[in-house]
C-alpha positions, 0 to 999 in steps of 0.5 A, a space after each residue: 648138208 652142203 649147199 653148192 651155189 653162187 650169188 650170181 644165181 637168183 635161185 641160189 640167193 632165194 634158197 639162202 634167204 629161205 633156208 635162213 628164214 626156216 632156221 636151217 643151217 648148212 655148209 656153203 660152197 660158193 662155186 664162183 669164189 675159187 677154182 678149187 671150189 668150182 672143181 669140187 662142184 664140177 667133180 660132183 656134177 660130172 660123176 653123179 646121175 642126179 645131174 644128167 637131166 639138169 645138164 641135158 636141159 643146159 642148166 648148171 645145177 645150182 642150188 645143189 644140196 648135198 645131204 649128209 646121207 650123200 643124196 642130192 636135192 635141187 629143190 629148196 621146197 623139198 629141203 625145207 620139208 625134209 628138215 621140217 620133218 626132223 
């Protein structure tokens, strides 16, 4: 799983801590660290229907969890439940 986020976002910081406490590993893509990382996230955001409502509401869309099956989730609780069932 990839986690797109930034330490500038309190929801992302909360997700980092909660995933750590749950023992869930992930590949972190810090979108504010470099232009290539930002472009990677924006490509995903601009081309996936999962972001339509997020963009309409004026949100950036992080934390964004890209699962290994190519599905996208935005809710940390759902991610923790998903990995707890495995």
